[in-house]
Biopython code that builds the backbone (N, CA, C, O; Angstrom):
import numpy as np
from Bio.PDB.StructureBuilder import StructureBuilder

atoms = [
    (1, "UNK", "N", (84.146, 108.408, 71.539)),
    (1, "UNK", "CA", (83.064, 108.860, 72.382)),
    (1, "UNK", "C", (81.846, 107.956, 72.211)),
    (1, "UNK", "O", (81.232, 107.536, 73.192)),
    (2, "UNK", "N", (81.505, 107.661, 70.966)),
    (2, "UNK", "CA", (80.317, 106.841, 70.733)),
    (2, "UNK", "C", (80.472, 105.459, 71.348)),
    (2, "UNK", "O", (79.509, 104.903, 71.875)),
    (3, "UNK", "N", (81.680, 104.901, 71.286)),
    (3, "UNK", "CA", (81.907, 103.575, 71.868)),
    (3, "UNK", "C", (81.660, 103.594, 73.374)),
    (3, "UNK", "O", (81.127, 102.631, 73.925)),
    (4, "UNK", "N", (82.038, 104.670, 74.037)),
    (4, "UNK", "CA", (81.804, 104.806, 75.477)),
    (4, "UNK", "C", (80.310, 104.922, 75.746)),
    (4, "UNK", "O", (79.794, 104.296, 76.672)),
    (5, "UNK", "N", (79.626, 105.709, 74.953)),
    (5, "UNK", "CA", (78.176, 105.854, 75.130)),
    (5, "UNK", "C", (77.447, 104.547, 74.861)),
    (5, "UNK", "O", (76.454, 104.239, 75.519)),
    (6, "UNK", "N", (77.937, 103.776, 73.895)),
    (6, "UNK", "CA", (77.316, 102.492, 73.575)),
    (6, "UNK", "C", (77.540, 101.483, 74.698)),
    (6, "UNK", "O", (76.599, 100.815, 75.128)),
    (7, "UNK", "N", (78.775, 101.371, 75.174)),
    (7, "UNK", "CA", (79.101, 100.424, 76.250)),
    (7, "UNK", "C", (80.518, 100.693, 76.741)),
    (7, "UNK", "O", (81.489, 100.267, 76.117)),
    (8, "UNK", "N", (80.630, 101.392, 77.845)),
    (8, "UNK", "CA", (81.955, 101.752, 78.355)),
    (8, "UNK", "C", (82.785, 100.519, 78.702)),
    (8, "UNK", "O", (84.014, 100.580, 78.701)),
    (9, "UNK", "N", (82.126, 99.406, 78.996)),
    (9, "UNK", "CA", (82.862, 98.199, 79.389)),
    (9, "UNK", "C", (83.634, 97.582, 78.226)),
    (9, "UNK", "O", (84.638, 96.902, 78.442)),
    (10, "UNK", "N", (83.179, 97.809, 77.002)),
    (10, "UNK", "CA", (83.883, 97.270, 75.844)),
    (10, "UNK", "C", (84.563, 98.357, 75.019)),
    (10, "UNK", "O", (85.242, 98.050, 74.040)),
    (11, "UNK", "N", (84.393, 99.604, 75.395)),
    (11, "UNK", "CA", (85.002, 100.722, 74.665)),
    (11, "UNK", "C", (86.524, 100.713, 74.852)),
    (11, "UNK", "O", (87.030, 100.214, 75.857)),
    (12, "UNK", "N", (87.241, 101.264, 73.882)),
    (12, "UNK", "CA", (88.707, 101.315, 73.992)),
    (12, "UNK", "C", (89.153, 102.396, 74.979)),
    (12, "UNK", "O", (89.479, 103.517, 74.588)),
    (13, "UNK", "N", (89.161, 102.041, 76.253)),
    (13, "UNK", "CA", (89.534, 102.954, 77.326)),
    (13, "UNK", "C", (90.768, 102.435, 78.049)),
    (13, "UNK", "O", (91.073, 101.243, 78.006)),
    (14, "UNK", "N", (91.471, 103.345, 78.712)),
    (14, "UNK", "CA", (92.520, 102.934, 79.633)),
    (14, "UNK", "C", (91.849, 102.319, 80.852)),
    (14, "UNK", "O", (90.706, 102.652, 81.162)),
    (15, "UNK", "N", (92.541, 101.431, 81.541)),
    (15, "UNK", "CA", (91.965, 100.753, 82.711)),
    (15, "UNK", "C", (91.471, 101.741, 83.751)),
    (15, "UNK", "O", (90.400, 101.546, 84.326)),
    (16, "UNK", "N", (92.239, 102.809, 84.005)),
    (16, "UNK", "CA", (91.828, 103.781, 85.022)),
    (16, "UNK", "C", (90.550, 104.523, 84.615)),
    (16, "UNK", "O", (89.740, 104.884, 85.469)),
    (17, "UNK", "N", (90.374, 104.747, 83.315)),
    (17, "UNK", "CA", (89.136, 105.374, 82.840)),
    (17, "UNK", "C", (87.947, 104.431, 83.031)),
    (17, "UNK", "O", (86.862, 104.858, 83.425)),
    (18, "UNK", "N", (88.162, 103.158, 82.751)),
    (18, "UNK", "CA", (87.090, 102.174, 82.908)),
    (18, "UNK", "C", (86.651, 102.093, 84.372)),
    (18, "UNK", "O", (85.460, 101.962, 84.656)),
    (19, "UNK", "N", (87.609, 102.171, 85.302)),
    (19, "UNK", "CA", (87.282, 102.154, 86.737)),
    (19, "UNK", "C", (86.402, 103.358, 87.077)),
    (19, "UNK", "O", (85.427, 103.225, 87.815)),
    (20, "UNK", "N", (86.743, 104.523, 86.545)),
    (20, "UNK", "CA", (85.945, 105.724, 86.819)),
    (20, "UNK", "C", (84.542, 105.591, 86.227)),
    (20, "UNK", "O", (83.560, 105.940, 86.881)),
    (21, "UNK", "N", (84.441, 105.093, 85.002)),
    (21, "UNK", "CA", (83.128, 104.911, 84.395)),
    (21, "UNK", "C", (82.297, 103.883, 85.160)),
    (21, "UNK", "O", (81.076, 104.012, 85.250)),
    (22, "UNK", "N", (82.941, 102.885, 85.700)),
    (22, "UNK", "CA", (82.231, 101.895, 86.522)),
    (22, "UNK", "C", (81.651, 102.570, 87.766)),
    (22, "UNK", "O", (80.508, 102.310, 88.142)),
    (23, "UNK", "N", (82.436, 103.432, 88.397)),
    (23, "UNK", "CA", (81.955, 104.179, 89.565)),
    (23, "UNK", "C", (80.797, 105.085, 89.166)),
    (23, "UNK", "O", (79.787, 105.146, 89.867)),
    (24, "UNK", "N", (80.935, 105.779, 88.059)),
    (24, "UNK", "CA", (79.874, 106.666, 87.581)),
    (24, "UNK", "C", (78.599, 105.872, 87.285)),
    (24, "UNK", "O", (77.498, 106.304, 87.628)),
    (25, "UNK", "N", (78.754, 104.718, 86.652)),
    (25, "UNK", "CA", (77.598, 103.868, 86.365)),
    (25, "UNK", "C", (76.886, 103.477, 87.653)),
    (25, "UNK", "O", (75.656, 103.477, 87.712)),
    (26, "UNK", "N", (77.648, 103.150, 88.670)),
    (26, "UNK", "CA", (77.069, 102.770, 89.953)),
    (26, "UNK", "C", (76.364, 103.959, 90.608)),
    (26, "UNK", "O", (75.317, 103.793, 91.234)),
    (27, "UNK", "N", (76.928, 105.141, 90.468)),
    (27, "UNK", "CA", (76.296, 106.353, 91.008)),
    (27, "UNK", "C", (74.951, 106.580, 90.335)),
    (27, "UNK", "O", (73.957, 106.861, 91.004)),
    (28, "UNK", "N", (74.918, 106.460, 89.016)),
    (28, "UNK", "CA", (73.690, 106.709, 88.250)),
    (28, "UNK", "C", (72.648, 105.635, 88.529)),
    (28, "UNK", "O", (71.459, 105.937, 88.634)),
    (29, "UNK", "N", (73.082, 104.388, 88.649)),
    (29, "UNK", "CA", (72.152, 103.275, 88.861)),
    (29, "UNK", "C", (71.561, 103.284, 90.257)),
    (29, "UNK", "O", (70.342, 103.202, 90.413)),
    (30, "UNK", "N", (72.408, 103.384, 91.277)),
    (30, "UNK", "CA", (71.937, 103.416, 92.667)),
    (30, "UNK", "C", (73.076, 103.882, 93.562)),
    (30, "UNK", "O", (73.886, 103.082, 94.031)),
    (31, "UNK", "N", (73.123, 105.178, 93.787)),
    (31, "UNK", "CA", (74.232, 105.771, 94.548)),
    (31, "UNK", "C", (74.316, 105.268, 95.983)),
    (31, "UNK", "O", (75.360, 105.401, 96.623)),
    (32, "UNK", "N", (73.237, 104.697, 96.494)),
    (32, "UNK", "CA", (73.279, 104.181, 97.872)),
    (32, "UNK", "C", (74.182, 102.947, 97.974)),
    (32, "UNK", "O", (74.536, 102.527, 99.076)),
    (33, "UNK", "N", (74.551, 102.372, 96.832)),
    (33, "UNK", "CA", (75.412, 101.197, 96.831)),
    (33, "UNK", "C", (76.901, 101.549, 96.859)),
    (33, "UNK", "O", (77.743, 100.663, 97.001)),
    (34, "UNK", "N", (77.227, 102.828, 96.726)),
    (34, "UNK", "CA", (78.640, 103.239, 96.742)),
    (34, "UNK", "C", (79.189, 103.035, 98.145)),
    (34, "UNK", "O", (78.622, 103.496, 99.136)),
    (35, "UNK", "N", (80.300, 102.334, 98.193)),
    (35, "UNK", "CA", (80.939, 102.068, 99.477)),
    (35, "UNK", "C", (82.422, 102.381, 99.422)),
    (35, "UNK", "O", (82.948, 102.782, 98.385)),
    (36, "UNK", "N", (83.080, 102.195, 100.536)),
    (36, "UNK", "CA", (84.503, 102.497, 100.627)),
    (36, "UNK", "C", (85.309, 101.673, 99.628)),
    (36, "UNK", "O", (86.325, 102.143, 99.115)),
    (37, "UNK", "N", (84.867, 100.457, 99.348)),
    (37, "UNK", "CA", (85.605, 99.620, 98.392)),
    (37, "UNK", "C", (85.603, 100.238, 96.990)),
    (37, "UNK", "O", (86.572, 100.090, 96.246)),
    (38, "UNK", "N", (84.517, 100.932, 96.629)),
    (38, "UNK", "CA", (84.461, 101.605, 95.329)),
    (38, "UNK", "C", (85.475, 102.739, 95.266)),
    (38, "UNK", "O", (86.165, 102.919, 94.263)),
    (39, "UNK", "N", (85.553, 103.493, 96.345)),
    (39, "UNK", "CA", (86.502, 104.605, 96.410)),
    (39, "UNK", "C", (87.928, 104.065, 96.444)),
    (39, "UNK", "O", (88.817, 104.611, 95.790)),
    (40, "UNK", "N", (88.145, 103.004, 97.198)),
    (40, "UNK", "CA", (89.474, 102.390, 97.262)),
    (40, "UNK", "C", (89.918, 101.907, 95.884)),
    (40, "UNK", "O", (91.079, 102.071, 95.507)),
    (41, "UNK", "N", (88.993, 101.313, 95.137)),
    (41, "UNK", "CA", (89.319, 100.838, 93.791)),
    (41, "UNK", "C", (89.699, 102.002, 92.878)),
    (41, "UNK", "O", (90.642, 101.900, 92.093)),
    (42, "UNK", "N", (88.965, 103.100, 92.986)),
    (42, "UNK", "CA", (89.275, 104.284, 92.181)),
    (42, "UNK", "C", (90.632, 104.862, 92.573)),
    (42, "UNK", "O", (91.411, 105.268, 91.710)),
    (43, "UNK", "N", (90.913, 104.898, 93.872)),
    (43, "UNK", "CA", (92.229, 105.365, 94.326)),
    (43, "UNK", "C", (93.333, 104.471, 93.776)),
    (43, "UNK", "O", (94.363, 104.965, 93.316)),
    (44, "UNK", "N", (93.122, 103.161, 93.822)),
    (44, "UNK", "CA", (94.121, 102.212, 93.331)),
    (44, "UNK", "C", (94.382, 102.404, 91.838)),
    (44, "UNK", "O", (95.479, 102.122, 91.355)),
    (45, "UNK", "N", (93.375, 102.884, 91.110)),
    (45, "UNK", "CA", (93.522, 103.140, 89.672)),
    (45, "UNK", "C", (94.193, 104.487, 89.407)),
    (45, "UNK", "O", (94.475, 104.828, 88.258)),
    (46, "UNK", "N", (94.448, 105.249, 90.471)),
    (46, "UNK", "CA", (95.153, 106.518, 90.314)),
    (46, "UNK", "C", (94.318, 107.772, 90.464)),
    (46, "UNK", "O", (94.835, 108.879, 90.320)),
    (47, "UNK", "N", (93.037, 107.618, 90.750)),
    (47, "UNK", "CA", (92.153, 108.789, 90.890)),
    (47, "UNK", "C", (92.300, 109.382, 92.280)),
    (47, "UNK", "O", (92.263, 108.665, 93.279)),
    (48, "UNK", "N", (92.465, 110.689, 92.336)),
    (48, "UNK", "CA", (92.612, 111.401, 93.608)),
    (48, "UNK", "C", (91.240, 111.708, 94.195)),
    (48, "UNK", "O", (90.223, 111.615, 93.507)),
    (49, "UNK", "N", (91.223, 112.069, 95.457)),
    (49, "UNK", "CA", (89.969, 112.487, 96.083)),
    (49, "UNK", "C", (89.366, 113.664, 95.339)),
    (49, "UNK", "O", (88.152, 113.719, 95.141)),
    (50, "UNK", "N", (90.209, 114.616, 94.921)),
    (50, "UNK", "CA", (89.718, 115.793, 94.209)),
    (50, "UNK", "C", (89.071, 115.400, 92.879)),
    (50, "UNK", "O", (88.005, 115.910, 92.535)),
    (51, "UNK", "N", (89.714, 114.494, 92.129)),
    (51, "UNK", "CA", (89.153, 114.052, 90.853)),
    (51, "UNK", "C", (87.832, 113.314, 91.064)),
    (51, "UNK", "O", (86.885, 113.500, 90.299)),
    (52, "UNK", "N", (87.770, 112.484, 92.094)),
    (52, "UNK", "CA", (86.523, 111.762, 92.390)),
    (52, "UNK", "C", (85.426, 112.721, 92.816)),
    (52, "UNK", "O", (84.274, 112.573, 92.409)),
    (53, "UNK", "N", (85.775, 113.695, 93.628)),
    (53, "UNK", "CA", (84.807, 114.713, 94.044)),
    (53, "UNK", "C", (84.238, 115.419, 92.818)),
    (53, "UNK", "O", (83.027, 115.611, 92.713)),
    (54, "UNK", "N", (85.117, 115.805, 91.890)),
    (54, "UNK", "CA", (84.667, 116.490, 90.678)),
    (54, "UNK", "C", (83.752, 115.588, 89.846)),
    (54, "UNK", "O", (82.701, 116.032, 89.383)),
    (55, "UNK", "N", (84.139, 114.343, 89.655)),
    (55, "UNK", "CA", (83.333, 113.412, 88.857)),
    (55, "UNK", "C", (81.970, 113.194, 89.498)),
    (55, "UNK", "O", (80.947, 113.239, 88.815)),
    (56, "UNK", "N", (81.953, 112.958, 90.796)),
    (56, "UNK", "CA", (80.692, 112.723, 91.508)),
    (56, "UNK", "C", (79.809, 113.967, 91.446)),
    (56, "UNK", "O", (78.595, 113.859, 91.274)),
    (57, "UNK", "N", (80.406, 115.130, 91.583)),
    (57, "UNK", "CA", (79.646, 116.382, 91.530)),
    (57, "UNK", "C", (79.023, 116.588, 90.166)),
    (57, "UNK", "O", (77.845, 116.933, 90.071)),
    (58, "UNK", "N", (79.793, 116.383, 89.104)),
    (58, "UNK", "CA", (79.270, 116.573, 87.749)),
    (58, "UNK", "C", (78.139, 115.592, 87.465)),
    (58, "UNK", "O", (77.093, 115.987, 86.950)),
    (59, "UNK", "N", (78.335, 114.327, 87.795)),
    (59, "UNK", "CA", (77.298, 113.316, 87.562)),
    (59, "UNK", "C", (76.031, 113.670, 88.345)),
    (59, "UNK", "O", (74.924, 113.593, 87.811)),
    (60, "UNK", "N", (76.197, 114.049, 89.590)),
    (60, "UNK", "CA", (75.048, 114.370, 90.438)),
    (60, "UNK", "C", (74.293, 115.586, 89.923)),
    (60, "UNK", "O", (73.062, 115.595, 89.911)),
    (61, "UNK", "N", (75.018, 116.604, 89.501)),
    (61, "UNK", "CA", (74.364, 117.807, 88.986)),
    (61, "UNK", "C", (73.600, 117.511, 87.697)),
    (61, "UNK", "O", (72.482, 117.993, 87.513)),
    (62, "UNK", "N", (74.194, 116.729, 86.814)),
    (62, "UNK", "CA", (73.486, 116.401, 85.579)),
    (62, "UNK", "C", (72.246, 115.566, 85.863)),
    (62, "UNK", "O", (71.219, 115.747, 85.209)),
    (63, "UNK", "N", (72.327, 114.657, 86.825)),
    (63, "UNK", "CA", (71.123, 113.891, 87.189)),
    (63, "UNK", "C", (70.043, 114.830, 87.718)),
    (63, "UNK", "O", (68.870, 114.693, 87.370)),
    (64, "UNK", "N", (70.438, 115.779, 88.554)),
    (64, "UNK", "CA", (69.484, 116.751, 89.077)),
    (64, "UNK", "C", (68.864, 117.559, 87.944)),
    (64, "UNK", "O", (67.643, 117.695, 87.866)),
    (65, "UNK", "N", (69.717, 118.097, 87.061)),
    (65, "UNK", "CA", (69.207, 118.928, 85.971)),
    (65, "UNK", "C", (68.256, 118.138, 85.074)),
    (65, "UNK", "O", (67.202, 118.647, 84.693)),
    (66, "UNK", "N", (68.613, 116.913, 84.738)),
    (66, "UNK", "CA", (67.742, 116.097, 83.889)),
    (66, "UNK", "C", (66.403, 115.833, 84.566)),
    (66, "UNK", "O", (65.359, 115.910, 83.919)),
    (67, "UNK", "N", (66.420, 115.527, 85.839)),
    (67, "UNK", "CA", (65.184, 115.300, 86.585)),
    (67, "UNK", "C", (64.347, 116.577, 86.633)),
    (67, "UNK", "O", (63.132, 116.538, 86.439)),
    (68, "UNK", "N", (64.997, 117.698, 86.889)),
    (68, "UNK", "CA", (64.296, 118.977, 86.976)),
    (68, "UNK", "C", (63.676, 119.338, 85.638)),
    (68, "UNK", "O", (62.519, 119.755, 85.583)),
    (69, "UNK", "N", (64.435, 119.182, 84.558)),
    (69, "UNK", "CA", (63.918, 119.502, 83.222)),
    (69, "UNK", "C", (62.738, 118.595, 82.880)),
    (69, "UNK", "O", (61.708, 119.061, 82.393)),
    (70, "UNK", "N", (62.897, 117.299, 83.140)),
    (70, "UNK", "CA", (61.803, 116.362, 82.854)),
    (70, "UNK", "C", (60.560, 116.683, 83.668)),
    (70, "UNK", "O", (59.443, 116.583, 83.159)),
    (71, "UNK", "N", (60.740, 117.065, 84.917)),
    (71, "UNK", "CA", (59.605, 117.293, 85.820)),
    (71, "UNK", "C", (58.904, 118.618, 85.581)),
    (71, "UNK", "O", (57.701, 118.729, 85.819)),
    (72, "UNK", "N", (59.632, 119.623, 85.114)),
    (72, "UNK", "CA", (59.030, 120.947, 84.939)),
    (72, "UNK", "C", (58.548, 121.202, 83.521)),
    (72, "UNK", "O", (57.796, 122.143, 83.270)),
    (73, "UNK", "N", (58.985, 120.356, 82.600)),
    (73, "UNK", "CA", (58.595, 120.560, 81.208)),
    (73, "UNK", "C", (59.412, 121.610, 80.496)),
    (73, "UNK", "O", (59.074, 122.004, 79.380)),
    (74, "UNK", "N", (60.480, 122.070, 81.119)),
    (74, "UNK", "CA", (61.353, 123.043, 80.466)),
    (74, "UNK", "C", (61.978, 122.370, 79.247)),
    (74, "UNK", "O", (62.448, 121.236, 79.331)),
    (75, "UNK", "N", (61.980, 123.057, 78.140)),
    (75, "UNK", "CA", (62.514, 122.489, 76.907)),
    (75, "UNK", "C", (64.037, 122.448, 76.935)),
    (75, "UNK", "O", (64.694, 123.368, 77.423)),
    (76, "UNK", "N", (64.572, 121.377, 76.409)),
    (76, "UNK", "CA", (66.013, 121.233, 76.264)),
    (76, "UNK", "C", (66.477, 122.153, 75.137)),
    (76, "UNK", "O", (65.685, 122.569, 74.292)),
    (77, "UNK", "N", (67.774, 122.465, 75.140)),
    (77, "UNK", "CA", (68.326, 123.272, 74.059)),
    (77, "UNK", "C", (68.422, 122.432, 72.785)),
    (77, "UNK", "O", (68.594, 121.215, 72.852)),
    (78, "UNK", "N", (68.313, 123.078, 71.638)),
    (78, "UNK", "CA", (68.477, 122.343, 70.382)),
    (78, "UNK", "C", (69.897, 121.790, 70.255)),
    (78, "UNK", "O", (70.838, 122.355, 70.812)),
    (79, "UNK", "N", (70.046, 120.702, 69.530)),
    (79, "UNK", "CA", (71.353, 120.057, 69.360)),
    (79, "UNK", "C", (72.393, 121.018, 68.792)),
    (79, "UNK", "O", (73.564, 120.934, 69.162)),
    (80, "UNK", "N", (72.001, 121.916, 67.915)),
    (80, "UNK", "CA", (72.944, 122.874, 67.315)),
    (80, "UNK", "C", (73.570, 123.781, 68.368)),
    (80, "UNK", "O", (74.728, 124.175, 68.237)),
    (81, "UNK", "N", (72.823, 124.112, 69.398)),
    (81, "UNK", "CA", (73.366, 124.958, 70.470)),
    (81, "UNK", "C", (74.446, 124.197, 71.227)),
    (81, "UNK", "O", (75.500, 124.754, 71.532)),
    (82, "UNK", "N", (74.193, 122.938, 71.530)),
    (82, "UNK", "CA", (75.202, 122.122, 72.217)),
    (82, "UNK", "C", (76.456, 121.975, 71.363)),
    (82, "UNK", "O", (77.573, 122.005, 71.881)),
    (83, "UNK", "N", (76.271, 121.818, 70.060)),
    (83, "UNK", "CA", (77.411, 121.700, 69.146)),
    (83, "UNK", "C", (78.261, 122.965, 69.187)),
    (83, "UNK", "O", (79.487, 122.886, 69.272)),
    (84, "UNK", "N", (77.628, 124.114, 69.128)),
    (84, "UNK", "CA", (78.345, 125.390, 69.189)),
    (84, "UNK", "C", (79.054, 125.549, 70.532)),
    (84, "UNK", "O", (80.213, 125.960, 70.586)),
    (85, "UNK", "N", (78.353, 125.224, 71.605)),
    (85, "UNK", "CA", (78.942, 125.346, 72.943)),
    (85, "UNK", "C", (80.133, 124.403, 73.100)),
    (85, "UNK", "O", (81.124, 124.768, 73.732)),
    (86, "UNK", "N", (80.053, 123.198, 72.538)),
    (86, "UNK", "CA", (81.140, 122.234, 72.698)),
    (86, "UNK", "C", (82.414, 122.735, 72.032)),
    (86, "UNK", "O", (83.505, 122.531, 72.566)),
    (87, "UNK", "N", (82.300, 123.381, 70.884)),
    (87, "UNK", "CA", (83.485, 123.920, 70.204)),
    (87, "UNK", "C", (84.083, 125.060, 71.016)),
    (87, "UNK", "O", (85.304, 125.152, 71.147)),
    (88, "UNK", "N", (83.246, 125.919, 71.558)),
    (88, "UNK", "CA", (83.732, 127.034, 72.373)),
    (88, "UNK", "C", (84.425, 126.516, 73.634)),
    (88, "UNK", "O", (85.496, 126.997, 74.002)),
    (89, "UNK", "N", (83.812, 125.540, 74.287)),
    (89, "UNK", "CA", (84.404, 125.005, 75.517)),
    (89, "UNK", "C", (85.697, 124.234, 75.244)),
    (89, "UNK", "O", (86.624, 124.265, 76.053)),
    (90, "UNK", "N", (85.755, 123.552, 74.118)),
    (90, "UNK", "CA", (86.965, 122.787, 73.767)),
    (90, "UNK", "C", (88.160, 123.698, 73.536)),
    (90, "UNK", "O", (89.298, 123.325, 73.821)),
    (91, "UNK", "N", (87.900, 124.882, 73.024)),
    (91, "UNK", "CA", (89.022, 125.794, 72.708)),
    (91, "UNK", "C", (89.222, 126.867, 73.767)),
    (91, "UNK", "O", (90.343, 127.345, 73.944)),
    (92, "UNK", "N", (88.170, 127.258, 74.475)),
    (92, "UNK", "CA", (88.303, 128.366, 75.416)),
    (92, "UNK", "C", (87.861, 128.099, 76.826)),
    (92, "UNK", "O", (87.939, 128.988, 77.674)),
    (93, "UNK", "N", (87.395, 126.893, 77.105)),
    (93, "UNK", "CA", (86.933, 126.577, 78.460)),
    (93, "UNK", "C", (85.483, 126.993, 78.645)),
    (93, "UNK", "O", (84.783, 127.312, 77.684)),
    (94, "UNK", "N", (85.051, 126.983, 79.889)),
    (94, "UNK", "CA", (83.640, 127.257, 80.203)),
    (94, "UNK", "C", (83.284, 128.731, 80.170)),
    (94, "UNK", "O", (82.157, 129.087, 79.827)),
    (95, "UNK", "N", (84.219, 129.587, 80.520)),
    (95, "UNK", "CA", (83.918, 131.019, 80.596)),
    (95, "UNK", "C", (84.004, 131.657, 79.208)),
    (95, "UNK", "O", (85.027, 131.528, 78.534)),
    (96, "UNK", "N", (82.949, 132.340, 78.774)),
    (96, "UNK", "CA", (83.010, 133.013, 77.473)),
    (96, "UNK", "C", (83.971, 134.208, 77.541)),
    (96, "UNK", "O", (84.186, 134.792, 78.603)),
    (97, "UNK", "N", (84.530, 134.548, 76.405)),
    (97, "UNK", "CA", (85.466, 135.699, 76.347)),
    (97, "UNK", "C", (84.752, 137.003, 76.562)),
    (97, "UNK", "O", (85.381, 138.062, 76.545)),
]
sb = StructureBuilder()
sb.init_structure("model")
sb.init_model(0)
sb.init_chain("A")
sb.init_seg("    ")
for serial, (resi, resn, name, xyz) in enumerate(atoms, 1):
    if name == "N":
        sb.init_residue(resn, " ", resi, " ")
    sb.init_atom(name, np.array(xyz, "f"), 0.0, 1.0, " ", f" {name:<3s}", serial, name[0])
structure = sb.get_structure()
C-alpha cells in the first residue's frame, strides 16, 4: 500500500492495476483531459464499464468530500477511528452488523 501511495508508477502492481491508477491520477489531476482513449486503454487492460464507473465514482466522491471538509472547516476523524473502521470493513464490509 505504501509503495502505491509513494508512487504507483514504480509500485509492485499488476499491469491492469497500473492502468487503473493512471486513469485515477488523470481524474484527480484534470478530469477534463479524460477521453475515449483513456477508457479504451482501461478496457484493453480488462476493466469493465461497471468497474470503471465504480472507480470514477469513488474518486469523485472523495475529491468532493475533501474539498467540502477543507472549505467548511469540519474536522477530520482521528486516525484511530479510520484504523478501527478499516478492520471492520475488511472483515464485514461497509454495513455494520
